[in-house]
C-alpha positions in Angstrom: -1.9 17.3 -64.0 -3.0 20.0 -61.6 -5.3 17.5 -60.0 -2.3 14.8 -59.5 0.1 17.5 -57.8 -3.1 18.4 -55.5 -3.4 14.7 -54.7 0.3 14.1 -54.1 0.5 17.2 -51.7 -2.8 16.1 -49.8 -1.2 12.8 -49.2 2.2 14.0 -48.3 0.3 16.4 -45.7 -1.5 13.5 -44.5 1.4 11.5 -44.0 3.4 14.1 -42.2 0.3 14.9 -40.0 0.0 11.1 -39.2 3.6 10.8 -38.4 3.5 14.0 -36.1 0.7 12.6 -34.2 2.5 9.2 -33.8 5.8 11.0 -32.6 3.6 13.2 -30.1 1.9 9.9 -28.9 5.4 8.4 -28.6 6.9 11.4 -26.8 3.7 11.5 -24.3 4.2 7.7 -23.5 7.9 8.3 -22.9 7.4 11.7 -20.7 4.9 9.2 -18.6 7.6 6.2 -18.4 10.1 9.1 -17.7 8.2 10.4 -14.8 8.0 6.8 -13.3 11.6 6.4 -13.9 12.6 9.5 -12.2 11.2 8.5 -8.8 14.0 7.9 -6.6 13.6 5.6 -3.6 16.1 5.1 -0.9 15.4 3.9 3.0 16.4 4.5 6.5 16.4 1.8 9.3 16.9 1.2 12.9 17.2 -2.1 14.6 18.2 -2.3 18.3 17.2 -4.1 21.6 17.9 -3.7 25.2 17.7 -5.4 28.4 14.7 -4.1 30.8 15.1 -6.7 33.5 17.2 -9.8 33.8 13.9 -11.7 32.4 12.8 -9.1 30.0 14.4 -8.2 26.4 12.8 -5.6 24.1 13.6 -5.0 20.5 12.7 -2.3 18.3 12.8 -2.5 14.4 11.7 0.1 11.7 12.4 1.1 8.3 10.9 4.1 6.3 11.3 4.7 2.7 12.7 8.0 1.6 11.8 9.9 -1.6 14.3 12.5 -2.4 12.8 13.7 -5.5 9.2 14.0 -4.0 8.9 17.8 -2.9 4.8 18.0 -2.4 4.4 18.3 1.5 0.5 17.3 1.3 1.6 14.3 -0.7 4.5 13.2 1.8 2.3 14.1 4.6 -0.1 11.5 3.1 2.7 9.1 2.4 4.0 9.2 6.1 0.4 9.3 7.5 1.4 6.7 10.4 3.9 9.2 11.4 2.5 12.6 11.9 5.5 14.0 14.2 7.7 13.8 10.7 8.5 17.1 9.6 11.9 16.8 8.0 11.5 14.5 4.9 15.1 14.2 4.1 17.2 11.0 4.9 18.8 12.5 7.9 15.6 13.7 9.0 13.7 10.5 8.9 16.8 8.6 10.2 16.9 11.1 13.3 13.0 10.5 13.7 13.6 6.8 13.7 16.4 6.9 16.3 14.4 9.3 18.5 11.1 6.8 18.4 13.5 3.9 19.1 14.4 5.6 22.5 11.2 6.9 23.2 9.7 3.2 22.9 12.6 1.7 25.3 11.7 4.4 27.6 8.0 3.7 27.5 8.5 0.0 28.3 10.5 0.6 31.2 8.7 3.5 32.7 5.0 2.4 32.0 5.4 -1.1 33.4 7.8 -0.4 36.4 5.3 -1.3 38.8 5.1 -4.8 37.8 8.0 -5.7 35.6 9.9 -7.3 38.9 7.2 -9.9 38.6 8.1 -11.0 35.3 10.3 -14.3 36.5 10.4 -16.0 33.2 12.0 -15.1 29.9 10.3 -12.8 27.7 11.2 -11.2 24.2 8.9 -8.2 23.6 9.2 -6.1 20.3 7.8 -3.5 17.9 8.0 -3.9 14.1 7.0 -1.4 11.4 8.1 -1.3 7.8 7.3 0.8 4.5 7.5 -1.6 1.6 7.4 -0.1 -1.9 5.4 -2.8 -3.7 5.2 -1.2 -7.1 5.4 2.1 -9.4 3.3 1.8 -12.4 1.9 4.2 -15.0 2.2 6.7 -12.3 0.5 4.9 -9.5 3.0 4.2 -6.6 1.7 1.1 -4.2 3.3 1.4 -0.4 2.6 -1.5 1.7 3.0 -0.6 5.4 3.4 -3.7 8.2 3.3 -3.6 11.7 3.8 -5.9 14.3 4.4 -6.5 18.0 4.5 -8.1 21.0 4.1 -7.0 24.8 2.9 -10.0 26.5 -0.3 -12.1 26.2 -1.5 -15.2 24.0 0.3 -14.2 20.9 1.5 -11.1 19.0 -0.2 -8.9 16.6 0.3 -7.8 13.2 -1.5 -5.6 10.6 -1.3 -4.1 6.9 -2.2 -1.0 5.5 -2.0 -0.7 1.7 -1.9 2.8 0.1 -1.5 4.0 -3.4 -0.4 7.4 -4.5 -1.1 8.9 -7.9 2.3 10.6 -8.3 0.9 12.3 -11.5 -1.8 14.3 -9.7 0.1 14.6 -6.1 -2.3 12.9 -4.1 -3.5 9.3 -2.3 -5.5 7.7 -4.6 -9.3 7.1 -3.4 -11.8 4.4 -4.2 -13.9 7.2 -6.0 -10.8 7.7 -8.2 -11.1 3.9 -9.7 -14.8 3.2 -9.7 -18.2 5.2 -9.2 -20.0 1.9 -8.0 -21.5 2.4 -4.8 -19.5 0.9 -2.1 -22.9 -1.2 -1.2 -22.4 -3.1 -4.5 -19.0 -3.4 -4.4 -19.4 -5.1 -0.6 -21.6 -7.9 -2.3 -19.0 -8.3 -4.8 -16.5 -8.8 -2.0 -19.0 -11.2 0.0 -19.4 -13.4 -3.3 -15.4 -13.5 -3.8 -14.2 -14.0 -0.1 -13.0 -17.6 -1.0 -11.1 -16.8 -4.2 -7.8 -16.3 -2.6 -7.5 -18.7 0.4 -5.5 -17.2 3.5 -3.9 -20.6 4.1 -5.6 -21.6 7.6 -5.7 -25.3 8.0 -7.4 -27.7 10.7 -7.7 -31.3 11.4 -9.9 -31.8 8.1 -7.7 -29.6 6.0 -8.0 -26.4 4.4 -10.8 -24.1 5.9 -12.4 -21.4 3.7 -12.4 -17.5 4.6 -16.1 -17.7 4.5 -16.1 -20.0 7.4 -14.1 -17.9 9.5 -16.0 -14.7 9.0 -16.9 -12.4 12.2 -19.1 -9.9 10.2 -22.3 -10.0 8.2 -21.0 -7.3 5.8 -17.4 -6.9 4.4 -16.6 -3.1 4.3 -14.9 -1.7 1.1 -12.5 -0.1 2.9 -9.5 2.2 2.0 -7.2 -0.7 2.2 -6.8 -1.6 -1.4 -4.5 -1.9 -4.3 -4.7 -3.0 -7.6 -2.6 -4.8 -10.7 -3.5 -5.1 -14.4 -6.2 -7.6 -13.7 -7.8 -6.6 -10.3 -8.5 -4.3 -7.5 -7.7 -6.3 -4.2 -9.0 -5.3 -0.4 -6.7 -6.5 2.0 -7.8 -7.1 5.7 -5.5 -7.5 8.8 -6.4 -10.3 11.5 -9.6 -9.4 13.5 -10.9 -6.9 11.0 -13.5 -9.1 9.1 -12.4 -12.9 10.4 -11.0 -14.5 13.6 -7.1 -14.3 14.2 -6.4 -17.7 13.1 -7.7 -16.6 9.5 -4.6 -14.4 9.4 -5.0 -11.5 6.7 -7.2 -11.9 4.1 -7.3 -10.5 0.6 -10.3 -10.2 -1.6 -10.2 -9.4 -5.5 -12.5 -7.8 -7.2 -12.0 -7.9 -11.2 -12.3 -5.2 -13.5 -15.0 -7.2 -15.3 -16.8 -6.8 -12.1 -16.7 -3.2 -12.0 -17.2 -2.7 -16.0 -19.3 0.4 -16.7 -18.0 2.0 -13.5 -14.4 2.7 -13.8 -13.0 6.1 -14.1 -12.0 7.1 -17.5 -8.6 8.4 -16.7 -7.8 5.6 -14.6 -8.9 3.1 -17.2 -6.8 4.7 -19.7 -3.5 5.0 -17.7 -3.8 1.4 -16.5 -4.8 0.4 -20.1 -7.9 -1.6 -19.2 -10.0 -2.6 -22.2 
C-alpha cells in the first residue's frame, strides 16, 4: 500500500513539474513575442521641390522611421547611421532634421552650381530621394532597408540599397559573425556559386542575361549588406558594386544548408533553424 501511495505521489509530482516546465516555456515564448509586438513604429516624411532656374527644377523626398519605444542611444545611432547629425530621435526632432536637410540640399544645388546653372538651357529635373523601410521584425530581429537615389545631370540617375538587421533583444546591429562562424573566404566561394540563383531581370536582344555574365569582379565580397528569412541568408549588392549598371541590384542567397555546422547557437535557436 505504501509503495502504491509513493508511486502515485511521484507521478503527481512529475506531472506537476512537467506542467510547470510547459508553462515556463510558453511564458518565455509569450514574452519573446510580446517584446516583438511592443515595437512601435512611426515615420516622418518630407517631399518638396523648387525652381532653381527657368530650366532646372529640383526635388527632395525623404522618409525616416521613428521608434518611440527604443531608448538605447547606441542602438539608435546605429539605426540612423546614415544621418550622423541626428541627436534628437523623437518624431518632432526627426521631422525638424528632415526639414533642415531639405533646405540645405536646395541651397547647396543653388550655391555650388551657380557658375554654370545659367548655361542649362533645356528643361531638367534633378532630385534626391532617401527612404527607410521596415521589412520585417521576427524573433527580435528587425530588418530595415535603406534606399537612396538621385540625379544631378549625367547619363542616368544612381541608386543604392543598404540592408541592416538589428538584434532588439541585445540592442545592437547584427554582424555576420553573430550568424555564422564560416570564414568569409568560404562564404565568398558560395556567393560565386549561387550568383545566378536570383536573376536581376536584365534582358538583351537574345533574352535574359545571367548575373554571372555581367560581373566586374573576380571575387564577390561577403559584405555587411545582408538580411535573412527562414530559408536563406541574402547578400544585396547595389549597381556598380559587383556588376555593370545595366545589371541593376543583385541579391545572392546562401541557404542555411550551405552554412550547416557553422551557425551561431543563439541565432539558430531564435530563428528555429533545424
